[in-house]
C-alpha positions as CSV (number, residue, x, y, z in Angstrom):
1,M,-26.6,-47.2,34.0
2,G,-24.4,-50.0,35.3
3,Y,-22.0,-50.0,32.4
4,I,-18.4,-48.8,31.7
5,H,-18.1,-47.2,28.2
6,R,-14.3,-47.8,27.8
7,D,-14.0,-45.6,24.7
8,V,-14.9,-42.0,25.8
9,K,-13.4,-39.6,23.2
10,P,-14.4,-36.6,21.1
11,D,-15.6,-38.8,18.2
12,N,-18.1,-40.4,20.5
13,I,-19.6,-37.2,21.9
14,L,-22.4,-35.6,19.8
15,I,-24.2,-32.2,20.2
16,S,-28.0,-32.5,20.1
17,S,-30.4,-30.1,18.4
18,T,-30.8,-28.3,21.8
19,G,-27.1,-27.9,22.3
20,H,-26.7,-30.5,25.0
21,I,-24.1,-33.3,24.5
22,K,-24.9,-37.0,24.1
23,L,-22.5,-39.9,24.5
24,A,-22.6,-42.4,21.6
25,D,-21.0,-45.7,20.4
26,F,-21.7,-48.2,23.2
27,G,-20.2,-51.1,21.3
28,S,-17.2,-51.4,23.6
29,C,-19.0,-51.1,26.9
30,V,-19.1,-53.8,29.6
31,K,-21.6,-54.3,32.4
32,I,-20.6,-53.7,36.0
33,G,-21.1,-56.6,38.4
34,D,-22.7,-56.6,41.8
35,D,-19.3,-55.9,43.4
36,G,-18.9,-52.6,41.5
37,F,-16.3,-53.9,39.0
38,A,-16.4,-55.1,35.4
39,R,-14.4,-58.1,34.2
40,C,-13.2,-58.5,30.6
41,S,-10.2,-60.3,29.1
42,S,-10.0,-58.1,26.0
43,A,-8.5,-54.6,26.2
44,V,-10.2,-52.0,24.0
45,G,-10.0,-48.3,23.6
46,T,-8.3,-45.5,21.6
47,P,-4.6,-45.0,22.2
48,D,-4.6,-41.3,23.2
49,Y,-7.5,-41.9,25.7
50,I,-6.9,-45.4,27.1
51,S,-6.1,-45.6,30.8
52,P,-2.9,-47.0,32.3
53,E,-4.7,-49.8,34.2
54,M,-6.2,-51.0,30.9
55,L,-2.7,-51.3,29.5
56,E,-1.3,-53.0,32.7
57,Q,-3.9,-55.8,32.7
58,Q,-3.5,-56.6,29.0
59,G,-3.3,-60.4,28.5
60,T,-5.1,-61.2,31.8
61,E,-8.7,-61.0,32.9
62,G,-8.9,-57.2,33.5
63,I,-10.9,-55.9,36.5
64,Y,-12.0,-52.3,36.1
65,G,-14.1,-49.8,38.0
66,K,-16.0,-46.6,37.2
67,E,-12.7,-44.7,37.3
68,L,-11.8,-46.2,33.9
69,D,-14.0,-43.7,32.0
70,W,-13.1,-40.8,34.2
71,W,-9.5,-41.1,33.0
72,S,-10.7,-40.6,29.4
73,V,-12.8,-37.6,30.6
74,G,-9.6,-36.0,32.0
75,I,-7.9,-36.5,28.6
76,L,-10.9,-35.0,26.9
77,L,-10.9,-32.0,29.1
78,Y,-7.2,-31.4,28.6
79,E,-7.6,-31.6,24.8
80,L,-10.5,-29.1,24.8
81,L,-8.4,-26.6,26.8
82,I,-5.0,-27.2,25.2
83,G,-5.8,-28.4,21.7
84,E,-4.3,-31.9,21.8
85,P,-4.2,-34.9,24.1
86,P,-1.6,-34.7,27.0
87,F,0.2,-37.9,26.1
88,Y,0.2,-37.6,22.3
89,A,3.3,-39.1,20.5
90,D,4.3,-39.8,16.9
91,S,3.7,-43.6,17.3
92,I,1.4,-45.8,19.4
93,P,4.2,-47.4,21.4
94,H,5.5,-44.0,22.5
95,T,2.0,-43.0,23.4
96,Y,1.6,-46.1,25.6
97,A,4.9,-45.4,27.2
98,R,4.0,-41.9,28.1
99,I,0.6,-43.0,29.5
100,M,2.3,-45.6,31.7
101,N,4.6,-42.9,33.0
102,H,1.8,-40.3,33.3
103,S,3.0,-38.8,36.5
104,T,6.1,-37.5,34.9
105,N,4.7,-36.7,31.4
106,L,1.7,-34.5,32.3
107,F,2.6,-30.8,31.5
108,F,0.5,-27.6,31.2
109,P,2.0,-25.1,28.7
110,E,2.6,-21.7,30.2
111,D,1.5,-19.8,27.1
112,I,-2.1,-21.0,27.5
113,L,-4.1,-19.6,30.3
114,I,-5.8,-22.3,32.4
115,S,-7.4,-21.8,35.8
116,D,-5.9,-23.6,38.8
117,V,-9.3,-25.2,39.3
118,A,-9.3,-26.7,35.8
119,K,-5.7,-27.9,36.3
120,D,-6.7,-29.6,39.6
121,L,-9.6,-31.4,38.0
122,I,-7.5,-32.7,35.1
123,Q,-4.7,-33.8,37.5
124,I,-7.0,-35.8,39.8
125,F,-8.7,-37.3,36.7
126,L,-5.3,-38.3,35.2
127,S,-4.0,-39.9,38.4
128,D,-3.6,-43.5,39.7
129,A,-6.8,-45.5,39.6
130,K,-6.7,-46.0,43.4
131,V,-7.0,-42.3,44.1
132,R,-8.7,-41.0,40.9
133,L,-11.7,-38.7,41.2
134,G,-14.9,-40.6,40.4
135,R,-13.9,-44.0,41.7
136,N,-16.4,-43.6,44.5
137,G,-19.3,-42.4,42.3
138,I,-20.3,-39.4,40.2
139,Q,-21.3,-37.3,43.3
140,E,-17.7,-36.6,44.2
141,V,-17.2,-35.3,40.6
142,K,-20.2,-33.0,40.9
143,N,-18.9,-31.7,44.2
144,H,-15.6,-30.5,42.6
145,R,-15.3,-26.7,42.7
146,F,-14.7,-26.6,38.9
147,F,-18.5,-27.0,38.4
148,K,-19.5,-24.3,40.9
149,N,-21.3,-21.4,39.1
150,E,-24.3,-19.1,39.3
151,K,-25.9,-20.1,36.0
152,W,-26.8,-23.8,36.5
153,T,-26.6,-26.8,38.7
154,F,-26.6,-30.5,37.9
155,D,-30.3,-30.6,38.9
156,N,-31.4,-28.0,36.3
157,I,-28.6,-28.3,33.7
158,Q,-30.9,-29.9,31.1
159,H,-33.2,-26.9,31.3
160,S,-30.4,-24.3,30.9
161,I,-29.4,-22.8,27.6
162,P,-26.0,-24.1,26.3
163,P,-23.4,-21.6,24.9
164,Y,-23.8,-23.1,21.5
165,V,-27.0,-24.4,19.8
166,P,-26.6,-25.8,16.3
167,T,-28.8,-24.4,13.5
168,L,-30.5,-27.2,11.7
169,N,-32.7,-27.3,8.6
170,G,-34.4,-30.5,9.6
171,D,-33.9,-33.9,11.3
172,D,-31.9,-35.1,8.4
173,D,-29.5,-32.1,8.2
174,T,-25.9,-33.3,8.0
175,S,-24.2,-30.0,7.2
176,H,-22.3,-30.1,10.5
177,F,-20.5,-33.3,9.5
178,E,-17.6,-33.6,7.1
179,D,-18.4,-34.7,3.6
180,F,-16.3,-37.6,2.4
181,N,-18.3,-38.3,-0.8
182,D,-15.8,-36.3,-2.9
183,Q,-12.9,-38.6,-2.1
184,T,-12.0,-41.1,-4.8
185,E,-10.7,-44.6,-4.1
186,A,-7.2,-43.5,-5.1
187,D,-7.3,-40.6,-2.6
188,V,-8.3,-43.0,0.1
189,T,-5.5,-45.4,-0.8
190,N,-2.9,-42.7,-0.9
191,G,-4.1,-41.2,2.4
192,F,-4.2,-44.6,4.2
193,S,-2.4,-44.7,7.5
194,S,-2.2,-47.4,10.2
195,P,-5.3,-47.3,12.4
196,K,-4.8,-46.2,16.0
197,A,-7.5,-48.4,17.5
198,F,-6.1,-50.3,20.4
199,T,-6.1,-54.1,20.1
200,G,-3.8,-54.9,23.0
201,N,-1.3,-56.9,21.0
202,Q,1.1,-54.0,20.6
203,L,2.2,-54.0,24.3
204,P,4.9,-56.7,24.0
205,F,6.4,-54.8,21.0
206,I,6.8,-51.3,22.5
207,G,9.8,-49.8,20.7
208,F,9.5,-52.2,17.7
209,T,7.6,-52.1,14.4
210,Y,7.3,-54.1,11.3
211,S,7.4,-51.1,9.0
212,N,10.8,-50.0,7.4
213,E,9.6,-46.4,7.3
214,L,9.1,-46.5,11.1
215,G,12.3,-48.4,11.9
216,P,14.9,-47.0,14.3
217,I,17.2,-45.5,11.6
218,A,14.3,-43.8,9.7
219,T,12.9,-42.5,12.9
220,L,16.2,-41.0,14.0
221,K,16.8,-39.4,10.6
222,S,13.3,-37.9,10.7
223,T,13.9,-36.6,14.1
224,V,17.2,-35.0,13.1
225,L,15.7,-33.4,9.9
226,N,13.1,-31.7,12.1
227,G,15.7,-29.1,13.0
228,T,16.4,-27.3,16.3
229,P,13.3,-25.7,17.9
230,S,13.0,-22.0,18.1
231,T,14.7,-20.2,21.1
232,S,12.1,-17.6,21.4
233,N,9.4,-17.4,24.1
234,V,11.4,-19.3,26.7
235,S,9.2,-21.2,29.1
236,S,9.4,-24.1,31.6
237,F,7.2,-26.1,29.2
238,E,9.7,-25.7,26.4
239,I,12.6,-26.7,28.7
240,N,10.7,-29.8,29.9
241,S,10.0,-30.6,26.2
242,L,13.7,-30.3,25.4
243,V,14.6,-32.5,28.4
244,I,12.1,-35.2,27.3
245,E,13.3,-35.0,23.7
246,K,16.9,-35.3,25.0
247,Q,16.0,-38.3,27.1
248,Q,14.3,-39.9,24.0
249,L,17.4,-39.3,21.9
250,E,19.6,-40.8,24.5
251,D,17.4,-43.9,24.7
252,R,17.5,-44.2,20.9
253,L,21.2,-43.6,20.9
254,Q,21.6,-46.5,23.4
255,D,19.5,-48.7,21.2
256,I,21.6,-47.8,18.1
257,Q,24.8,-48.5,20.0
258,N,23.5,-51.9,21.1
259,E,22.5,-52.7,17.6
260,L,25.9,-51.5,16.3
261,S,27.7,-53.7,18.9
262,T,25.6,-56.7,17.8
263,V,26.4,-56.0,14.1
264,Q,30.1,-55.6,14.9
265,N,30.1,-58.9,16.8
266,Q,28.4,-60.6,13.9
267,L,30.9,-59.1,11.5
268,Q,33.8,-60.3,13.6
269,K,32.4,-63.8,13.5
270,E,32.0,-63.6,9.8
271,R,35.6,-62.5,9.5
272,E,36.8,-65.4,11.6
273,Q,34.8,-67.8,9.5
274,M,36.2,-66.2,6.3
275,E,39.7,-66.6,7.7
276,L,39.0,-70.3,8.3
277,K,37.8,-70.6,4.7
278,M,40.9,-68.8,3.4
279,Q,43.0,-71.3,5.3
280,E,41.0,-74.1,3.7
281,I,41.4,-72.5,0.3
282,R,45.2,-72.3,0.7
283,R,45.2,-75.9,1.8
284,L,43.1,-76.9,-1.2
285,E,45.4,-74.9,-3.5
286,D,48.4,-76.7,-2.0
287,D,46.6,-80.0,-2.5
288,N,45.7,-79.0,-6.1
289,A,49.3,-78.1,-6.8
290,K,50.3,-81.5,-5.6
291,G,47.9,-83.1,-8.1
292,Y,45.1,-84.2,-5.8
293,G,42.4,-82.7,-8.1
294,Q,40.1,-80.9,-5.7
295,E,38.9,-78.2,-8.1
296,S,35.2,-78.7,-7.2
297,E,35.8,-78.1,-3.5
298,L,37.9,-75.0,-4.4
299,K,35.2,-73.7,-6.5
300,L,32.6,-74.1,-3.8
301,A,35.0,-72.4,-1.3
302,N,35.5,-69.5,-3.7
303,E,31.8,-69.0,-4.0
304,R,31.4,-69.1,-0.2
305,I,34.2,-66.5,0.1
306,S,32.4,-64.3,-2.4
307,E,29.2,-64.6,-0.5
308,M,31.0,-63.8,2.8
309,Q,32.7,-60.8,1.2
310,A,29.3,-59.5,0.0
311,A,27.9,-60.0,3.5
312,E,30.8,-58.2,5.0
313,E,30.4,-55.3,2.6
314,R,26.7,-55.1,3.5
315,A,27.5,-55.2,7.2
316,S,30.2,-52.6,6.8
317,K,27.8,-50.3,5.0
318,Q,25.2,-50.8,7.7
319,I,27.8,-50.0,10.4
320,R,28.8,-46.8,8.5
321,E,25.1,-45.8,8.4
322,L,24.7,-46.5,12.1
323,L,27.9,-44.6,13.0
324,N,26.6,-41.6,11.0
325,V,23.3,-41.8,12.8
326,V,25.2,-42.0,16.2
327,E,27.3,-39.0,15.4
328,T,24.2,-37.1,14.3
329,I,22.4,-38.0,17.5
330,K,25.4,-37.0,19.6
331,S,25.6,-33.6,17.8
332,R,21.8,-33.1,18.2
333,N,22.1,-34.1,21.9
334,S,24.9,-31.6,22.4
335,D,22.8,-28.9,20.8
336,L,19.9,-29.7,23.0
337,E,22.1,-29.6,26.1
338,A,23.4,-26.2,25.1
339,Q,20.0,-24.8,24.3
340,T,18.6,-26.1,27.5
341,E,21.4,-24.5,29.5
342,R,20.9,-21.2,27.5
343,Y,17.2,-21.3,28.4
344,R,18.0,-21.8,32.0
345,K,20.5,-18.9,32.1
346,E,17.9,-16.7,30.3
347,K,15.3,-17.6,32.9
348,T,17.8,-17.0,35.8
349,A,18.7,-13.6,34.3
350,T,15.0,-12.7,34.0
351,V,14.5,-13.6,37.6
352,V,17.4,-11.5,38.7
353,A,16.2,-8.6,36.6
354,N,12.7,-8.9,38.1
355,Q,14.2,-8.8,41.6
356,K,16.3,-5.8,40.8
357,L,13.2,-4.0,39.3
358,K,11.2,-4.9,42.5
359,S,14.0,-3.4,44.6
360,E,14.1,-0.2,42.6
361,I,10.3,0.1,42.8
362,S,10.5,-0.4,46.6
363,N,13.2,2.4,46.8
364,L,11.1,4.7,44.7
365,K,8.1,4.1,46.9
366,A,10.2,5.0,50.0
367,V,11.5,8.2,48.3
368,N,7.9,9.0,47.3
369,E,6.7,8.5,50.8
370,K,9.5,10.9,52.1
371,C,8.6,13.5,49.6
372,F,4.9,13.2,50.5
373,Y,5.7,13.9,54.2
374,R,8.1,16.7,53.2
375,I,5.5,18.4,51.1
376,K,2.9,18.0,53.8
377,G,5.3,19.7,56.3
378,L,5.9,22.6,53.9
379,N,2.1,23.0,53.4
380,D,1.7,23.1,57.2
381,Q,4.4,25.8,57.4
382,I,2.8,27.8,54.6
383,E,-0.6,27.6,56.3
384,S,1.0,28.8,59.6
385,L,2.7,31.7,57.9
386,S,-0.5,32.6,56.2
387,R,-2.3,32.8,59.5
388,E,0.5,34.9,61.0
389,L,0.3,37.3,58.0
390,N,-3.5,37.6,58.3
391,E,-3.2,38.3,62.0
392,E,-0.5,40.9,61.4
393,A,-2.6,42.5,58.7
394,T,-5.6,42.6,61.1
395,F,-3.4,44.1,63.9
396,K,-2.2,46.8,61.5
397,L,-5.8,47.6,60.5
398,E,-6.8,47.9,64.2
399,I,-3.8,50.2,64.9
400,G,-4.6,52.4,61.9
401,K,-8.2,52.6,63.2
402,L,-7.1,53.6,66.7
403,E,-4.8,56.3,65.2
404,D,-7.6,57.7,63.2
405,D,-9.8,57.7,66.3
406,E,-7.0,59.5,68.2
407,K,-6.6,62.2,65.6
408,H,-10.4,62.7,65.5
409,C,-10.4,63.2,69.3
410,L,-7.5,65.7,69.1
411,T,-9.3,67.7,66.4
412,V,-12.5,67.9,68.5
413,T,-10.6,69.0,71.6
414,T,-8.8,71.8,69.7
415,A,-12.1,73.1,68.3
416,D,-13.5,73.4,71.8
């Protein structure tokens, strides 16, 4: 069609009455030029689905190709198979940070079965724009082995029967959409949350926020209160998650320590200023004792001292809170390291046990094979003995018959 959609996500994909999907909401699309690229100075999209090149070119005239939408398709495919976007985080800045480092933040949980073909398709969709599948046209996407099947092709897919066809009572049937009419204005106000629509102006403030509830201290306290994750069902995905969480905690700890150092430096300066004021007060007191009458200056100095003491008390309280948070983070970090090490040891023990079991199975197979050949040899001996016994029995019968014939001959001779 000659356009880049720029906002491909589940909310913009609808199911028609025949069960086939339709792409909607073209309000963010831009036209592709004759050189195969679109140019736009404003970055748009939804945080979980926005591509890294869109984030990189924020603030400049962005130049994008067809591969921009294929990134979102890869996110969508991952979400349909796993249940959530691959780079989801608790805040938009963290989501952007994970997208920008997508090569080290893309994981597939081991407890969910996904074919290697599907993993390959997602990985080459969620790759650098220079090598991303689809940058040379849709035909290379159609040629991927993920779409090979015996039921349909891209030439007849519109005439095939989808796995799900919605049941409708008419063209105006909205029963498949959520009903929001029962919400009151108060419910909407209480449930209000910051929109996740990307406007581009958050990039310079990654790691910062204007909300006290989302500040560093509150975030760290919330993280600590979440508790230690369960140690059951050990998997590489859980270990990777713990490593990532450990790295995030270390980064936050470094930020807190930097902030603590800044506060301590400020407190030191305040103390030095207060010492100077105290010296000035002592000088004024001496002057007052000598009758120079500088009560007003002394009063102002005392007020300044009171203010500085209050500031010092507030700074000390803040330092105590920061130190408590630092200690909590260190404890949490230590627990994560111990748990990660325990997971690795359990995984190593499982590998050793599997190897031992394989060795025992191999030995049992060898013993079984020896028994098989031994039984076969015994059967051959039994068959040989059976033949000898049959031959011996036949020989005895023949001897008995010859003896009877001999007796008969003797009897006839005697009679003659």
